[in-house]
C-alpha positions as CSV (number, residue, x, y, z in Angstrom):
1,M,0.0,0.0,0.0
2,A,1.4,3.4,-1.1
3,N,2.2,5.9,1.7
4,V,-0.3,8.7,1.8
5,I,1.3,12.1,2.4
6,T,-0.3,14.2,5.1
7,L,-1.2,17.6,3.7
8,P,0.7,20.4,5.3
9,N,-0.9,22.5,8.1
10,D,-0.1,24.6,11.1
11,I,-2.8,24.0,13.7
12,E,-1.1,26.1,16.3
13,A,-0.9,29.1,14.0
14,E,-4.5,28.8,13.1
15,R,-5.5,28.7,16.8
16,T,-3.3,31.6,17.7
17,V,-4.9,33.8,15.0
18,L,-8.5,32.7,16.0
19,G,-7.8,33.3,19.7
20,A,-6.3,36.8,18.9
21,M,-9.4,37.6,16.8
22,L,-11.6,36.9,19.7
23,L,-9.6,39.3,21.9
24,S,-8.8,42.2,19.5
25,T,-11.0,44.0,17.0
26,D,-8.0,45.3,15.2
27,I,-6.5,41.9,14.7
28,A,-9.8,40.6,13.6
29,E,-9.9,43.2,10.9
30,V,-6.4,42.4,9.7
31,A,-7.0,38.6,9.6
32,L,-10.3,38.9,7.8
33,G,-8.6,41.1,5.2
34,S,-5.7,38.7,4.8
35,L,-7.2,35.2,5.0
36,Q,-9.9,33.1,3.4
37,T,-11.8,30.3,4.9
38,S,-10.0,27.9,2.5
39,D,-6.7,28.9,4.0
40,F,-7.5,26.9,7.1
41,S,-6.7,23.2,6.9
42,D,-9.0,20.2,7.4
43,A,-6.7,18.9,10.1
44,D,-9.0,20.6,12.6
45,P,-12.3,21.3,10.9
46,R,-13.4,23.5,13.8
47,N,-11.0,26.2,12.8
48,K,-12.5,26.6,9.3
49,I,-16.0,26.7,10.7
50,L,-15.1,29.3,13.3
51,F,-13.3,31.6,10.9
52,D,-16.3,31.4,8.5
53,A,-18.6,32.3,11.4
54,M,-16.4,35.2,12.4
55,R,-16.6,36.6,8.9
56,A,-20.4,36.3,9.0
57,V,-20.7,38.0,12.4
58,H,-18.3,40.8,11.2
59,S,-20.3,41.3,8.0
60,A,-23.5,41.8,10.1
61,G,-21.7,44.7,11.9
62,T,-21.5,42.8,15.2
63,P,-18.3,42.8,17.3
64,I,-16.5,39.5,17.4
65,D,-16.2,38.0,20.9
66,V,-17.0,34.7,22.6
67,A,-20.6,35.6,23.4
68,T,-21.5,36.9,19.9
69,L,-19.8,34.1,18.1
70,N,-21.4,31.4,20.4
71,N,-24.8,32.9,19.7
72,Y,-24.2,32.8,16.0
73,L,-23.1,29.1,16.2
74,V,-26.1,28.1,18.2
75,N,-28.5,29.8,15.8
76,A,-26.7,28.3,12.8
77,K,-26.8,24.8,14.4
78,L,-23.0,24.6,14.2
79,E,-22.4,24.4,18.0
80,K,-21.3,20.7,17.9
81,A,-19.3,20.9,14.7
82,S,-17.4,24.0,15.8
83,G,-16.6,22.8,19.3
84,G,-19.1,25.3,20.7
85,Y,-18.6,27.5,23.8
86,Q,-15.9,25.2,25.3
87,Y,-13.6,25.5,22.3
88,L,-14.2,29.3,22.1
89,Y,-13.3,29.7,25.7
90,E,-10.2,27.6,25.2
91,L,-9.0,29.8,22.3
92,A,-9.8,33.0,24.2
93,T,-8.0,32.0,27.4
94,T,-5.1,29.9,26.1
95,Y,-3.8,32.0,23.3
96,V,-2.5,35.6,23.9
97,V,-2.6,38.4,21.4
98,P,0.8,38.3,19.7
99,E,2.6,41.5,18.6
100,N,3.6,39.9,15.3
101,I,0.2,38.6,14.1
102,D,1.3,39.0,10.5
103,F,3.9,36.2,11.2
104,Y,1.1,33.8,12.1
105,I,-1.1,34.8,9.3
106,N,1.8,34.2,6.9
107,L,2.3,30.8,8.4
108,I,-1.3,29.9,7.6
109,T,-1.1,31.2,4.0
110,E,2.2,29.4,3.4
111,Q,0.7,26.1,4.4
112,A,-2.4,26.8,2.4
113,V,-0.3,27.5,-0.8
114,L,1.8,24.4,-0.2
115,R,-1.4,22.3,0.3
116,D,-3.0,23.6,-2.9
117,L,0.2,22.9,-4.8
118,L,0.4,19.3,-3.6
119,L,-3.3,18.8,-4.5
120,K,-2.7,20.3,-7.9
121,L,0.3,18.0,-8.5
122,R,-1.9,15.0,-7.6
123,E,-4.5,16.2,-10.1
124,I,-1.7,16.6,-12.8
125,E,-0.5,13.1,-12.1
126,K,-4.1,11.8,-12.5
127,T,-4.4,13.6,-15.8
128,Y,-1.2,12.0,-16.9
129,A,-2.3,8.5,-15.9
130,E,-5.5,9.0,-18.0
131,G,-3.3,9.6,-21.0
132,V,-1.6,12.6,-22.6
133,Q,-2.2,13.3,-26.3
134,N,0.2,16.2,-26.6
135,V,3.2,16.6,-24.3
136,G,3.7,20.3,-25.1
137,D,0.1,21.2,-24.2
138,F,0.2,19.1,-21.1
139,I,3.3,20.8,-19.9
140,L,2.0,24.3,-20.7
141,Q,-1.3,23.7,-18.9
142,S,0.4,22.2,-15.9
143,N,2.8,25.1,-15.7
144,D,0.0,27.6,-15.9
145,Q,-1.9,25.8,-13.1
146,I,1.2,25.7,-10.9
147,S,2.2,29.3,-11.6
148,E,-1.3,30.5,-10.6
149,I,-0.9,28.8,-7.2
150,A,2.7,30.1,-6.8
151,Q,1.6,33.7,-7.5
152,R,-0.6,33.6,-4.4
153,R,2.5,33.3,-2.3
154,S,4.2,36.3,-4.0
155,V,1.2,38.6,-3.4
156,S,2.4,41.4,-1.1
157,G,0.4,43.7,1.0
158,M,-0.3,47.4,0.2
159,R,2.6,49.7,0.7
160,S,2.4,53.1,2.3
161,A,2.7,56.3,0.2
162,A,5.6,57.3,2.5
163,E,7.6,54.2,1.7
164,I,7.0,54.4,-2.0
165,A,7.9,58.1,-2.0
166,R,11.2,57.4,-0.3
167,T,12.0,54.7,-2.9
168,V,11.2,57.0,-5.8
169,A,13.2,59.9,-4.3
170,E,16.3,57.6,-4.1
171,K,15.9,56.7,-7.8
172,I,15.5,60.4,-8.7
173,N,18.8,61.2,-6.9
174,Q,20.5,58.3,-8.7
175,K,19.3,59.5,-12.0
176,R,20.5,63.1,-11.2
177,A,24.0,61.7,-10.5
178,T,24.2,60.4,-14.1
179,S,25.3,62.7,-16.9
180,H,22.9,61.4,-19.6
181,S,19.1,61.0,-20.1
182,V,19.1,57.3,-20.7
183,T,17.8,55.6,-17.5
184,G,17.1,52.2,-19.0
185,V,18.8,50.0,-21.7
186,T,20.0,52.1,-24.6
187,T,18.1,51.8,-27.9
188,G,21.3,52.7,-29.7
189,F,19.7,55.7,-31.4
190,A,19.9,59.3,-30.1
191,G,16.3,60.3,-31.1
192,L,14.7,57.2,-29.6
193,N,16.7,57.5,-26.4
194,E,15.5,61.1,-26.1
195,L,11.8,60.0,-26.4
196,T,12.0,56.8,-24.3
197,H,15.0,57.4,-22.0
198,G,15.9,53.8,-23.0
199,W,14.0,50.6,-22.6
200,Q,12.8,50.4,-19.0
201,K,12.5,47.4,-16.7
202,G,9.1,45.8,-16.7
203,D,8.0,47.4,-20.0
204,L,6.5,45.6,-22.9
205,I,7.5,47.4,-26.2
206,I,5.7,46.6,-29.4
207,L,7.5,47.3,-32.7
208,A,5.0,46.9,-35.6
209,A,5.1,47.3,-39.3
210,R,3.9,45.7,-42.6
211,P,5.9,42.8,-43.9
212,S,9.3,43.7,-45.4
213,V,9.4,47.2,-44.1
214,G,12.3,46.4,-41.7
215,K,10.9,45.4,-38.3
216,T,13.1,42.3,-38.0
217,A,16.2,44.2,-39.0
218,L,15.4,47.0,-36.4
219,G,14.6,44.5,-33.7
220,L,18.0,42.8,-34.3
221,N,19.7,46.2,-34.2
222,F,18.0,46.9,-30.9
223,A,19.2,43.6,-29.5
224,F,22.8,44.0,-30.7
225,N,23.0,47.7,-29.6
226,A,21.9,46.7,-26.1
227,A,24.3,43.7,-25.9
228,S,27.2,45.8,-27.3
229,A,26.7,48.8,-25.1
230,T,25.8,47.1,-21.8
231,K,28.0,44.0,-22.1
232,A,25.1,42.3,-20.4
233,P,23.2,39.2,-21.8
234,V,20.4,39.8,-24.4
235,A,17.9,37.2,-25.7
236,F,16.7,37.2,-29.2
237,F,13.8,34.8,-30.1
238,S,13.6,34.2,-33.8
239,L,10.5,32.3,-34.7
240,E,10.8,32.9,-38.5
241,M,14.5,32.7,-39.3
242,S,17.1,30.2,-38.3
243,A,19.9,31.3,-36.0
244,E,22.3,31.1,-39.0
245,Q,20.2,33.5,-41.0
246,V,20.0,35.9,-38.1
247,M,23.7,35.8,-37.7
248,E,24.3,36.5,-41.5
249,R,22.2,39.6,-41.1
250,L,24.1,40.6,-38.0
251,I,27.5,40.1,-39.7
252,A,26.3,42.2,-42.7
253,S,25.2,44.9,-40.3
254,C,28.5,45.0,-38.4
255,S,30.7,44.6,-41.5
256,Y,28.8,46.8,-43.9
257,I,28.9,44.1,-46.5
258,D,25.9,43.3,-48.7
259,S,24.0,40.4,-47.2
260,K,23.7,38.9,-50.7
261,K,27.5,38.6,-51.0
262,I,27.6,36.9,-47.6
263,Q,24.9,34.4,-48.6
264,T,26.7,33.6,-51.9
265,G,30.2,33.7,-50.6
266,R,31.4,36.0,-53.3
267,L,33.7,37.9,-51.2
268,G,37.0,39.7,-51.8
269,P,40.0,39.9,-49.5
270,D,38.8,43.2,-47.9
271,D,35.4,41.7,-47.4
272,R,36.8,38.7,-45.6
273,L,38.8,40.9,-43.3
274,K,35.7,43.0,-42.5
275,I,33.8,39.8,-41.7
276,K,36.5,38.6,-39.5
277,S,36.4,41.9,-37.6
278,A,32.5,41.7,-37.4
279,V,32.6,38.1,-36.0
280,S,35.1,39.2,-33.4
281,Q,32.8,42.2,-32.5
282,I,29.7,39.9,-32.2
283,S,31.6,37.3,-30.2
284,D,32.5,39.9,-27.6
285,T,28.8,40.3,-26.7
286,Q,26.5,38.0,-24.7
287,L,23.7,37.8,-27.4
288,F,21.7,34.5,-27.1
289,I,19.5,33.4,-30.0
290,D,16.7,30.9,-29.9
291,D,15.4,29.9,-33.4
292,T,12.7,27.3,-32.4
293,P,10.0,27.8,-35.1
294,N,6.4,28.6,-34.1
295,S,7.3,28.4,-30.4
296,K,4.6,28.0,-27.8
297,L,4.1,30.8,-25.3
298,G,5.0,28.5,-22.4
299,D,8.3,27.5,-24.2
300,V,9.2,31.2,-24.7
301,V,8.5,32.0,-21.1
302,A,10.3,28.9,-19.7
303,K,13.4,29.6,-21.8
304,A,13.5,33.3,-20.9
305,T,13.0,32.5,-17.2
306,K,15.8,29.8,-17.3
307,L,18.2,32.3,-19.0
308,K,17.4,34.9,-16.4
309,K,18.3,32.4,-13.6
310,T,21.6,31.4,-15.2
311,H,22.4,35.0,-16.2
312,P,20.8,37.3,-13.6
313,D,22.0,40.4,-15.4
314,L,19.9,39.6,-18.5
315,C,18.9,43.1,-19.6
316,L,16.6,42.7,-22.7
317,I,14.4,40.2,-24.5
318,V,13.5,40.6,-28.2
319,I,10.9,38.4,-29.8
320,D,10.3,38.1,-33.6
321,Y,7.4,38.0,-33.8
322,L,4.0,37.9,-31.9
323,G,2.0,36.3,-34.7
324,R,4.3,33.2,-34.7
325,I,3.8,32.5,-31.0
326,R,1.2,29.8,-30.3
327,Y,-0.7,29.4,-27.0
328,S,-1.2,25.6,-27.6
329,D,-1.5,23.1,-30.4
330,K,-5.2,23.2,-30.0
331,A,-5.4,26.9,-30.8
332,D,-8.8,27.8,-32.4
333,L,-8.1,30.2,-35.3
334,S,-11.7,31.5,-35.0
335,H,-10.6,32.9,-31.6
336,Q,-7.3,34.3,-32.7
337,Q,-7.9,37.7,-31.2
338,Q,-8.5,36.1,-27.8
339,E,-5.3,34.1,-28.1
340,V,-3.3,37.1,-29.2
341,S,-4.8,39.0,-26.2
342,Y,-3.7,36.3,-23.8
343,I,-0.2,36.1,-25.3
344,S,0.4,39.9,-25.1
345,G,-0.8,39.9,-21.5
346,A,1.6,37.0,-20.7
347,L,4.5,38.9,-22.3
348,K,3.7,41.9,-20.2
349,T,3.7,39.7,-17.1
350,L,7.0,38.2,-18.2
351,A,8.6,41.6,-18.4
352,R,7.4,42.6,-14.9
353,S,8.3,39.3,-13.3
354,L,11.8,39.2,-14.8
355,K,12.2,43.0,-14.2
356,L,13.5,43.7,-17.7
357,P,12.2,45.2,-21.0
358,V,10.6,42.9,-23.6
359,I,10.4,44.0,-27.2
360,C,8.0,42.1,-29.3
361,L,7.6,42.5,-33.0
362,A,4.1,42.5,-34.5
363,Q,2.4,43.0,-37.9
364,L,0.1,45.8,-39.0
365,N,-3.0,44.9,-40.8
366,R,-3.7,45.7,-44.5
367,D,-6.0,48.6,-43.6
368,V,-3.0,51.0,-43.5
369,E,-2.5,50.4,-47.3
370,S,-6.0,51.6,-48.1
371,T,-5.2,55.1,-46.7
372,E,-3.9,57.9,-49.0
373,N,-0.7,58.5,-47.0
374,K,0.0,54.9,-45.9
375,V,1.0,56.2,-42.4
376,P,0.1,53.6,-39.7
377,S,-1.8,54.2,-36.5
378,L,-2.5,52.2,-33.4
379,S,-5.8,51.0,-34.9
380,N,-3.7,49.1,-37.5
381,L,-2.3,46.6,-34.9
382,R,-3.3,43.2,-36.2
383,D,-5.7,40.8,-34.5
384,S,-6.2,42.5,-31.1
385,G,-6.6,45.9,-29.5
386,A,-5.3,44.2,-26.3
387,I,-1.8,44.6,-27.8
388,E,-2.1,48.3,-27.5
389,Q,-3.6,48.0,-24.1
390,D,-0.8,45.7,-22.7
391,A,2.1,47.6,-24.3
392,D,3.9,50.4,-22.5
393,I,5.4,51.6,-25.8
394,C,4.0,51.1,-29.3
395,M,6.3,51.9,-32.2
396,L,5.1,51.8,-35.8
397,L,7.4,51.9,-38.8
398,Y,6.7,53.9,-42.0
399,R,8.9,53.8,-45.1
400,E,7.7,55.7,-48.1
401,D,9.9,53.8,-50.6
402,Y,8.3,50.5,-49.5
403,Y,5.1,51.7,-51.2
404,T,6.6,53.5,-54.2
405,S,8.6,50.3,-55.0
406,L,5.3,48.5,-55.2
407,G,4.0,51.1,-57.6
408,Q,1.6,52.6,-55.0
409,S,1.3,56.4,-54.8
410,V,1.7,58.1,-51.4
411,S,-0.4,61.3,-50.8
412,K,1.5,64.3,-49.4
413,K,-1.7,66.1,-48.5
414,K,-1.5,65.3,-44.8
415,Y,1.8,67.1,-44.5
416,S,1.4,70.3,-46.5
417,K,-0.7,73.4,-46.1
418,P,-3.1,74.1,-49.0
419,G,-1.2,75.6,-51.9
420,E,2.2,74.6,-50.6
421,G,4.3,71.7,-51.9
422,N,7.7,72.2,-50.5
423,E,8.3,68.6,-49.7
424,E,10.8,68.6,-52.6
425,S,13.1,70.8,-50.5
426,A,13.5,68.1,-48.0
427,P,16.8,66.2,-48.1
428,K,16.5,62.8,-49.8
429,P,18.6,59.6,-49.6
430,P,20.5,58.7,-52.8
431,Q,18.1,57.8,-55.6
432,S,20.3,56.5,-58.5
433,R,21.1,52.8,-58.7
434,E,24.8,53.5,-58.4
435,E,24.3,55.8,-55.3
436,R,22.0,53.2,-53.7
437,E,24.5,50.4,-54.2
438,K,27.3,52.5,-52.9
439,N,25.3,53.4,-49.7
440,G,23.9,49.9,-49.0
441,D,20.4,50.6,-50.6
442,L,19.8,53.5,-48.3
443,S,16.3,54.5,-47.3
444,E,14.8,56.8,-44.8
445,I,12.4,55.2,-42.2
446,T,10.2,56.9,-39.7
447,V,9.7,55.3,-36.3
448,I,6.4,56.6,-34.9
449,V,6.2,56.3,-31.1
450,A,2.4,56.2,-31.1
451,K,2.1,55.2,-27.4
452,N,4.5,55.8,-24.5
453,R,2.9,55.2,-21.2
454,N,5.6,56.9,-19.2
455,G,7.0,59.4,-21.7
456,S,6.5,61.4,-24.8
457,T,5.1,60.3,-28.2
458,G,6.5,61.5,-31.5
459,K,8.5,60.4,-34.4
460,V,12.2,59.6,-35.1
461,N,13.8,59.4,-38.5
462,L,16.5,56.8,-39.1
463,F,18.6,55.7,-42.0
464,F,18.0,52.1,-43.1
465,Q,20.7,50.5,-45.3
466,K,18.7,47.5,-46.4
467,A,21.6,45.7,-48.0
468,Y,23.3,45.6,-44.6
469,S,20.2,45.3,-42.4
470,K,21.7,48.4,-40.7
471,F,20.0,51.3,-39.0
472,S,21.7,54.5,-38.0
473,D,21.0,58.0,-36.8
474,P,20.9,60.7,-39.6
475,T,23.5,63.3,-39.4
476,T,22.7,66.5,-37.5
477,S,22.8,68.6,-40.7
478,Y,20.3,66.2,-42.3
479,V,17.9,66.4,-39.4
480,N,18.2,70.2,-39.3
481,R,17.4,70.4,-43.1
482,L,14.6,68.0,-42.8
483,E,13.0,69.9,-39.9
484,E,13.3,73.1,-41.8
485,A,11.6,71.6,-44.9
486,E,8.8,70.2,-42.8
487,R,8.2,73.6,-41.1
488,D,8.1,75.2,-44.6
489,A,5.6,72.6,-45.8
490,G,3.4,73.0,-42.7
491,F,4.1,69.4,-41.6
492,N,2.0,68.0,-38.8
493,D,3.5,65.4,-36.5
494,F,2.2,61.8,-36.7
495,E,-0.7,61.2,-34.4
């Protein structure tokens, strides 16, 4: 016969709290606000009945003491089951009011969480014994159930405004001591750093664009910039490309060599030297790449959590991209919006629990292409408005030459005052084939910071050398000339 494990409990802690509740109104208030009836074990069923009775008496506006509680138990015909007046008298006279009642309350909740965990494990074992059709789904569901119980243990009480104010004041003083405005992980770009102050711990950042605009390249630039600048670990989840393809892009970006030449191997002696230098530069970083295709949400969370445990200074996670993450193998495509909503919420929870920024790439829907100017807005986020709700920062990419290369016209009306057409005065990237090849197929791309929960919104212009998958800040003179041209044309900022 198999040994039956006795479920954990702390009868003495339960009796101490119940006895103190009979003697102190203040403690009764604290206990009722901190505990549930289910937190009391079945080792002594009387305790559960008494706590439930105390809650009922308190809810009726009656003070909790031996007399009022005994009266309630008699009327409810619970006198025998609860131990009646004799047990109440024992609790009130045997147990004193402790100064650290929170300690005893915590003992009860700890045992309750442990009890629930063991019961859930038994339930999981039973499910396994009945047969598991999909191991991945079984692990994901089991992990979710266990995590839900574990979160009960990490729930903290309310903090006073004074305590929080002191903590914030210390952070402000620390920021004042630094000589720059970047308080988080650097983006690698001056304009974005100015708007965001860097990627902040606990933030979910969404980077969205239409396919082939450049979101994967920019996401990879963000990851490498952070790994290179901080020397701390960075995780890049590539759900579409293999790790080797990601590395080819990264080498092209660092060496300024056309990625087509790297893919074909048609390289000259100078190119090989540049690649050797790029590989050395990349090897000096702690960039980790996971290329599991169509990963499940649970796998992404588990791998990120494991990497954080082995590398506590992990500073950034980049995921490419949201649409490729699955909740389970049994995902119902007719409820895709609900699934995307769950995934975005889970990624926000991941950012907060690991205390680091998470950048997740996403696609914009086709509606943006039906507009005259092709400029994206938050309403173009694909599949779910919950993405916008969960995100702390939403960045949308706009590249005019993406549409012109497809033969689509882009209206300028949004940007010019009636009768004015001075957009031709704005500086332009090289247009001839020779110039574009020389400059890595250079384009101008606009990063629209459409939502910034803790900062400013606005737009930042970057240069995108598509042949190298390389992004860079425009020169100061270019930015000044662009701003002057926009003012002359009556340009209105993106909304």
